[in-house]
N, C-alpha and C positions, 0 to 999 in steps of 0.2 A: 556297182551296178555297171553294167557294160554301156558305153556310150556307142550308139551303132552310128551316129552322125561321123564318127573319127574312123569308123570301120569302112565306109563307103569315099573315103578320101581316094583321088587317082592312082597315088602309086601303091597303095594297100589292095585294091580291086587288081592292079597289073600283076602283084605279087600273087593275091589268089587265083587268078586265071594262070598263070604260068604253072604254080604249085597243083592245080588240078589237072593241067595238060600233062604234067610229068607222071601224075597218078594214071590218067589214063593210058599213057602210054607204056607204062610197067604193066597194068593189067593185059594190055592187048600182044604188046611184043613180047613179053619175057615167058618164061616157063614155070607154070605152076603146078602140073600134075602130080608132082611129086609130095604136095601136102597131105593128102588123105594118110598117105603110107608113114608119115611120120609125125603126124598130127598128135597121137597117144605119148610120144616119147618126150615130144615137144612142151606138151601140158606138164609131164614132170620136171622137165627142165625146169621151167617157168615156176613152179610151185619149189623146186629146190632154192633157186635164186630168190625167190621172196622171204622162204624162210631164213635163208641165211643172212639177208640183208635185216629183216626185222630181230631175230636172235642175238645178232653179232652189235646191233645197234645198243639195243637195250642192255646188253650186257656189258658193253662196253662202256656205256655211259655210268652205269653202276661202279664200275672200276674207277672212272676218271675223276667223280666225286671226291674220294678219299685222298686220290692221287694229288688234285689240285689242292686240297684243303691239308695235306701235309706240305706241300711246298709253300704254301701262302702262310700259315702260322705254324706249322708243325715244329717238333724238336729237330736238331741238326742229324739224329740217327734217324729220322723219318723222312725228312725233307730232301736229304742226301741220295739217297736210294730210289725214293720217289723221281727225284731230276734226272738220275741217271738213268732210269728207265725209259722214261720220256725222251731222253736224249739220243739213246740209241735206236729207239723205236723209229723216231722221227728223220735219225741219220743213216738209216739201212734202207735197202728198199723190202717192198712186202714180199715180192717173190721170193728172196732170199731169207726172210722170216719163215715162210711159208714151207720151202725146202727144208731147212734146219729143223723145223719142227716133224715134219712127216719123214724124211730121209735119213733125218738125226736121231730125233727122238723116238722115233718110231722103229728104228732098227735097234734101239737098244733093248725096248721092253721085251722081246723074244728071248734074251739072255739070262731073264731071271724068271725061275721055275714056279717062283709064286705068283707072280703076275699072269703067266701063263695058264696057272690053274685056279685062277680067280674069277670071278663072275664078270670082271671089266674087262676080259680078255676078249670075247666076241667084239666089243665096241672098239676095242684098242686097235684091232687088225684092218678096221675100216680106216677111209680116208677121212669121211666127214665130220670126225672130232678136231682132228689136226686144222682142219679149214674152219671150223669155227672157233678154235683156238687161235688161231693166228690171226683173222680177222677181228675178233674181239681184242687181242692185244694192240692190234694197229689203231684201233679207233679209241682205245683208252689211250694210247699213249700220244695221241694228237689233242683228244678232248682235255686229257690232264692238264696238260700245259694250258689250254683255253680257260679251263675252269680255274685256275691258278690266276690268272688275270682277273677272269669273274669274283672271284671272292675276295680279291684286294680292291676292287673297284666298289664294292660296296662302302656306304659312306659310314666312317668310323663311329659318327656321333650318334646313330641307330642304334649300333651296338652298344655303346655307353650307355644310352637311355635304358635298354633293355636291361642291363646288369644294375644299374641305380635301383630299378623296381624290384630286383631280387629274383629275376628269370633265370631260372637255372640254364646251364649252358647248351644243354641238349635241346629244351624249348627253345629257346634261343636260335639255334642253329636250325630248326625244323620250320620255326614259325618267320623267320625274318632273314637268317643270312644265304640260307638254300634258295628259299623262292626269288630273290631278287639277285642272287647270281646268275639263277637260270634265266631270267628275265633278261639279264645283259648279254647271254649267250645265244639266246633264241633264234636270232636272226644267223648267226654262225653255225648253229646247229645243221639248219636246212641244207647250207651248201655243204658241209662234211659228209650229211646222210646221202647226199648225190654222188659225193667222191667215193664213199663206202659202195654203193651200187656199182659205180663203176671198176672198183677193185674187186668185185665177185667171180669176173671170169677168169681170175687167176688161179681158182681151185681147180678148174677143170684139167691144168699141168699135174695134179696127183688123183686124177680119175673119178673125181667128182663131178656127175653128170648134170652140171647147170644146162641152163638155154646157151650158152655160148658155147659148151661141149656138142649139144644136139645140132647146133650150126655146122662145127667142123665136120661130125659125122655125115652130115647131107653132101657135104662137098666132097669128102673122101669117097662116099658111096656112089654119087651120080656124076660127080666131077661138072656140077651146077655151084657156079660161085657167086654171082652177082644177086639172086633170087634170095637164098637164104641169108646173107648180109644185110639186105635191104631188109627184111621182116625182123632181124636182131636190133637192127638201129632204131627200126621204130618201136620195137618193146620197150627198149631203154629210153625213148623220148618220151614214150607215154609215161613211165613208171616214174622217170625224172618230173616230169610235170605234175604228176599227182603229188610227189614229195614236196614240190615247191609250194602248190596250192595249200596242201596242209598246213605246212609251216606259216606260210600268209596268212590262213585263216586263225592261228594260234595267236601270231602276231597281232591281228586283229584284236583279238579276245582279250590278250592277256597285256599287251603293249598299249592299245587302245589307238595304232597308228594303221594308216591306211584304208580308213572307213569312208572318207570323202575323197580320197584320191587312188582309189582301188579301180577306178575307170581304165579301160585300153586305152591310152591315148596316141 
């Protein structure tokens, strides 16, 4: 529950007045007549950014679970490749990974006639599959290491108790191990998801038209610099805020924290 008395403190009032003054100055002094022309393209860019974020986070987390499990309890022939994958992903820039997939792997496909004649070729010629793959692998590499620690952090006594009751391993994993591991990493997942949002502008380098690419086009067409960048910053701040609030709500529901201390202080 929001504590309005804390919002009325003098320093907060001053900050809100300064913010309101900046907003009014931007609205009056800057140039905004280009917005109607680029609004449809901007909506398309917003949609592209959001679905890229959602799809890659979901797919990346689904891949991170077996990566973390393999490193935590898997045999060496599974743990070693999983560890090597996470190390390579975390040790190389995402832009490099994106370009290797798009300019490297993408340039190999046309050399195989059976690929060019397949039903997948119309998709492989486009940039977005490589963007999805690169962002997914990046998220999986970071979260795979996080899940490794989460799986090891689950109390062994609970797993031993489940075994003593004769619970099958798959059931034990589904009902005890995985839920508790997710509970352990839930706060971290929120931060990683926001980082994933801020990584999406890199897809503009391979011609995917996200909201950052739209902003760049506005600047190149109209030579207006600050206005599209301001709106771009506001978009990312709003989406990051929604993500933070969503994960905070999950933490309250799942972890039972933040209920009484959720007031704005």
